[in-house]
RODO-2510 file (C-alpha; in nm, 4 decimals, decimal comma):
residues 238
     n   res          X          Y          Z
     1     m     0,0182     0,0127     0,0266
     2     d     0,1490     0,3213    -0,0908
     3     r     0,1415     0,6393     0,1177
     4     r    -0,1489     0,8373    -0,0714
     5     t    -0,3813     0,5075    -0,0402
     6     f    -0,3048     0,4465     0,3511
     7     l    -0,3753     0,8342     0,3934
     8     t    -0,6877     0,8288     0,2296
     9     s    -0,8257     0,4545     0,4109
    10     l    -0,7186     0,5882     0,7450
    11     g    -0,9487     0,9109     0,6698
    12     a    -1,1967     0,6960     0,4969
    13     l    -1,2063     0,5048     0,8730
    14     a    -1,2082     0,7717     1,0530
    15     l    -1,4913     0,9556     0,8984
    16     g    -1,7067     0,6967     0,8128
    17     g    -1,7938     0,5315     1,1179
    18     w    -1,5706     0,5059     1,3886
    19     r    -1,6096     0,7454     1,6474
    20     w    -1,5396     0,7744     2,0549
    21     n    -1,8890     0,6773     2,2397
    22     r    -1,8665     0,9862     2,4645
    23     p    -2,1368     1,2443     2,5491
    24     t    -2,0672     1,5809     2,4086
    25     s    -2,0255     1,7291     2,7480
    26     f    -1,6304     1,5304     2,7290
    27     y    -1,5465     1,6903     2,4489
    28     p    -1,3543     2,0374     2,5227
    29     e    -1,6123     2,2937     2,4782
    30     i    -1,3915     2,5534     2,3125
    31     l    -1,3083     2,2582     2,0432
    32     l    -1,6155     2,1443     1,9246
    33     g    -1,6787     2,1468     1,5913
    34     q    -1,3218     2,2130     1,5259
    35     t    -1,1142     2,0734     1,2309
    36     y    -0,8455     2,2001     1,0330
    37     p    -0,7637     2,5011     1,0019
    38     y    -0,7471     2,5293     1,3851
    39     e    -0,7550     2,8161     1,5411
    40     l    -0,6565     2,9599     1,8673
    41     p    -0,9879     2,9552     2,1078
    42     s    -1,0662     3,2569     2,3425
    43     l    -1,0377     3,2046     2,6830
    44     p    -1,3380     3,1747     2,8611
    45     y    -1,2488     3,4554     3,1083
    46     p    -1,0177     3,7566     3,1122
    47     y    -0,6441     3,6965     3,1327
    48     e    -0,6104     3,8669     3,4831
    49     s    -0,9143     3,6836     3,6369
    50     l    -0,7319     3,4374     3,7974
    51     e    -0,4890     3,6518     3,9730
    52     p    -0,2997     3,6114     4,2334
    53     a    -0,3258     3,2348     4,1591
    54     i    -0,1787     3,2501     3,7858
    55     d    -0,0719     3,6148     3,7316
    56     t    -0,2217     3,7892     3,4107
    57     q     0,1359     3,7739     3,2217
    58     t     0,1729     3,4209     3,2760
    59     m    -0,1953     3,3872     3,1452
    60     k    -0,0803     3,5808     2,8094
    61     v     0,2336     3,3762     2,7479
    62     h     0,0765     3,0846     2,8026
    63     h    -0,2667     3,1319     2,6081
    64     q    -0,1101     3,3809     2,3116
    65     g     0,2392     3,2097     2,3125
    66     h     0,2585     2,8867     2,4070
    67     h    -0,1058     2,7692     2,2919
    68     a    -0,0905     2,9301     1,9808
    69     s     0,2100     2,8060     1,8806
    70     y     0,0833     2,4439     1,9363
    71     v    -0,1974     2,5327     1,6767
    72     s     0,0046     2,7025     1,4407
    73     n     0,2805     2,4212     1,4264
    74     l    -0,0328     2,1473     1,3997
    75     n    -0,1851     2,3197     1,1044
    76     k     0,1864     2,3150     0,9245
    77     a     0,1552     1,9426     0,9998
    78     l    -0,1759     1,9085     0,8699
    79     a    -0,1350     2,1137     0,5620
    80     e     0,0467     1,8108     0,4086
    81     l    -0,2210     1,5190     0,5019
    82     p    -0,5417     1,6582     0,3159
    83     s    -0,7494     1,2970     0,3437
    84     l    -0,7082     1,3701     0,7538
    85     q    -0,7996     1,7269     0,7802
    86     q    -1,1446     1,7070     0,8513
    87     v    -1,0966     1,3894     1,1110
    88     p    -1,1315     1,5847     1,4441
    89     l    -0,8665     1,6134     1,6736
    90     e    -0,9479     1,3540     1,9254
    91     e    -0,9882     1,0668     1,7128
    92     l    -0,6079     1,1523     1,5066
    93     l    -0,4499     1,1661     1,9077
    94     a    -0,6395     0,8045     1,9766
    95     r    -0,4791     0,6661     1,6591
    96     i    -0,1547     0,8938     1,6605
    97     d     0,0234     0,5793     1,6484
    98     k    -0,1304     0,4686     1,3122
    99     l    -0,0714     0,7945     1,1242
   100     p     0,2230     0,7997     0,8649
   101     a     0,5633     0,8442     1,0796
   102     s     0,6706     1,1190     0,8684
   103     h     0,3853     1,3120     1,0332
   104     r     0,3455     1,1297     1,3658
   105     t     0,5779     1,3585     1,6114
   106     a     0,4371     1,6585     1,4950
   107     i     0,0450     1,5828     1,5238
   108     r     0,1256     1,3928     1,8850
   109     n     0,3130     1,6850     2,0413
   110     q     0,1612     1,9950     1,8564
   111     g    -0,2032     1,8346     1,8891
   112     g    -0,1602     1,7247     2,2089
   113     g    -0,0334     2,0673     2,3099
   114     h    -0,4031     2,1854     2,1449
   115     w    -0,6320     1,9486     2,2799
   116     n    -0,5065     1,9439     2,6445
   117     h    -0,4708     2,2985     2,6691
   118     s    -0,8625     2,3397     2,5212
   119     f    -0,9657     2,0989     2,7982
   120     f    -0,7493     2,2726     3,0663
   121     w    -0,8871     2,6349     3,0382
   122     p    -1,2718     2,5579     3,1229
   123     l    -1,1307     2,3241     3,4073
   124     l    -0,9933     2,6733     3,5781
   125     s    -1,2953     2,9545     3,6966
   126     p    -1,2349     3,2922     3,8412
   127     k    -1,4702     3,2046     4,1031
   128     t    -1,3704     2,9730     4,3681
   129     q    -1,6010     2,6554     4,4109
   130     e    -1,6416     2,4029     4,6534
   131     p    -1,6963     2,0200     4,5358
   132     s    -2,0296     1,9194     4,5594
   133     l    -2,1050     1,6849     4,8596
   134     a    -2,1978     1,4152     4,5942
   135     l    -1,8543     1,4797     4,4182
   136     q    -1,6743     1,4168     4,7556
   137     k    -1,8644     1,1322     4,8642
   138     r    -1,7836     0,9515     4,5065
   139     l    -1,4173     1,0587     4,5220
   140     s    -1,3845     0,9782     4,8878
   141     s    -1,5367     0,6185     4,7508
   142     e    -1,2517     0,5386     4,4764
   143     f    -0,9577     0,7244     4,7175
   144     g    -1,0760     0,6693     5,0801
   145     s    -1,1321     1,0388     5,1594
   146     w    -1,1729     1,3597     5,0136
   147     n    -0,8699     1,4794     5,1531
   148     a    -0,6696     1,1280     5,0635
   149     f    -0,7771     1,2156     4,7336
   150     r    -0,6608     1,5675     4,7203
   151     g    -0,2866     1,4643     4,8626
   152     q    -0,2956     1,2137     4,6442
   153     f    -0,3280     1,4664     4,3067
   154     l    -0,1366     1,7173     4,3849
   155     d     0,1587     1,5243     4,5156
   156     t     0,1530     1,2807     4,1806
   157     a     0,1709     1,6092     3,9933
   158     a     0,4664     1,7750     4,2238
   159     r     0,6802     1,4457     4,2012
   160     l     0,6078     1,4227     3,8117
   161     f     0,9699     1,4495     3,6422
   162     g     1,0556     1,7360     3,4197
   163     s     0,7526     1,8416     3,1982
   164     g     0,3801     1,7015     3,1507
   165     w     0,0320     1,6820     3,2735
   166     t    -0,1150     1,4985     3,5433
   167     w    -0,4892     1,3425     3,4875
   168     l    -0,8085     1,2117     3,6754
   169     i    -0,9349     0,9905     3,4350
   170     k    -1,2406     0,7911     3,4178
   171     t    -1,1216     0,4344     3,3146
   172     p    -1,3477     0,2233     3,0320
   173     a    -1,4302     0,0022     3,3838
   174     g    -1,5816     0,3638     3,5208
   175     k    -1,3537     0,3759     3,8006
   176     l    -1,1606     0,6516     3,8732
   177     q    -0,7550     0,7150     3,8528
   178     i    -0,4836     0,9048     3,8649
   179     i    -0,2275     0,9297     3,6192
   180     t     0,0428     1,1323     3,4011
   181     t     0,1259     1,1877     3,0907
   182     p     0,5310     1,3126     2,9648
   183     n     0,5321     1,6399     2,7457
   184     q     0,1930     1,6878     2,5823
   185     d     0,0596     1,3348     2,5530
   186     n    -0,2519     1,2845     2,7112
   187     p    -0,4638     0,9771     2,8265
   188     l    -0,6638     0,9478     2,4864
   189     m    -0,3459     0,8390     2,3499
   190     p    -0,2034     0,4794     2,2975
   191     y     0,1204     0,5905     2,4786
   192     a    -0,0482     0,6722     2,7785
   193     e     0,0282     0,4181     3,1043
   194     v    -0,3389     0,4022     3,1475
   195     q    -0,6094     0,5063     2,8769
   196     g    -0,9415     0,6445     2,9431
   197     t    -1,1598     0,9558     2,9920
   198     p    -0,9805     1,2574     3,0732
   199     v    -1,1851     1,4775     3,3854
   200     l    -0,9176     1,6673     3,4974
   201     g    -0,5985     1,7702     3,3571
   202     v    -0,3591     2,0089     3,5022
   203     d    -0,0486     2,1597     3,3172
   204     v     0,2944     2,1217     3,5102
   205     w     0,5193     2,2525     3,2526
   206     e     0,7248     2,5237     3,3996
   207     h     0,5951     2,7571     3,0741
   208     a     0,2558     2,7489     3,3352
   209     y     0,3943     2,8948     3,6883
   210     y     0,7444     2,9895     3,6069
   211     l     0,7178     3,3435     3,5958
   212     k     0,5139     3,3534     3,9366
   213     y     0,6903     3,0449     4,1027
   214     q     1,0048     3,0296     3,9351
   215     n     1,0802     2,6376     4,0960
   216     r     0,7918     2,5972     4,3509
   217     r     0,5872     2,4053     4,1962
   218     t     0,3974     2,2823     4,5013
   219     e     0,2833     2,6483     4,5590
   220     y     0,1604     2,6534     4,1974
   221     l    -0,0403     2,3528     4,2460
   222     s    -0,1969     2,4440     4,5559
   223     a    -0,2851     2,7924     4,3967
   224     l    -0,4065     2,6634     4,1182
   225     w    -0,6369     2,4095     4,3251
   226     s    -0,7844     2,6428     4,4359
   227     l    -0,9364     2,7710     4,0860
   228     l    -1,0680     2,4501     3,9607
   229     n    -1,4060     2,4453     3,8373
   230     w    -1,5573     2,1572     4,0211
   231     e    -1,9361     2,1986     3,8293
   232     k    -1,7661     2,0910     3,5247
   233     i    -1,5303     1,8406     3,6673
   234     e    -1,8173     1,6840     3,8123
   235     s    -2,0451     1,7018     3,4687
   236     l    -1,7441     1,5118     3,3251
   237     i    -1,7013     1,2312     3,5884
   238     g    -2,1268     1,1616     3,5070
***
């Protein structure tokens, strides 16, 4: 099979019948309906609204610099793969190991960066929220107690070596599990230690916190915890 036939077949497969059986609320709302060429989505709140936990300058650099770069570079990679341009990004990431080797790394890194950040922004809220009693009960049943869950999640994020993400995922069996992924990988990808549906993701790349917190990752994580949109997270857990 030549390269053109391979790409056409893969595109037809993804467009024809293969779809993730997940609720609409799972998809990052700022990615809904998007295919190539991708655009940098607007944040659901002003840059300054997460002060003092996350400073305005960090938010601008993170969104206008890093996230915008992922979008631009993803478009460059897909410009050479017309048969895949209308395949939803989630499907490309879930089948990243089936993509042409010449473009696999670029789509993995840049597409992962775009998807991860599009998922991350709505999980933050300028308005301090408390998790509902029902959510606390659910997490307590899975992790022993609410405090045990909080401690395990934050400790996992603090200990992640290098750059990457910490996730709470819903496994195919319906269980909740905390995992990490390096770089811009995510739990949709076949490279994840455990694949599943992300319901919470926290960016622990240095660009997410270094302007304000320098190497004090634990301070950043503690501050970020106060911004989590528990209503959104609970809707994703279902």
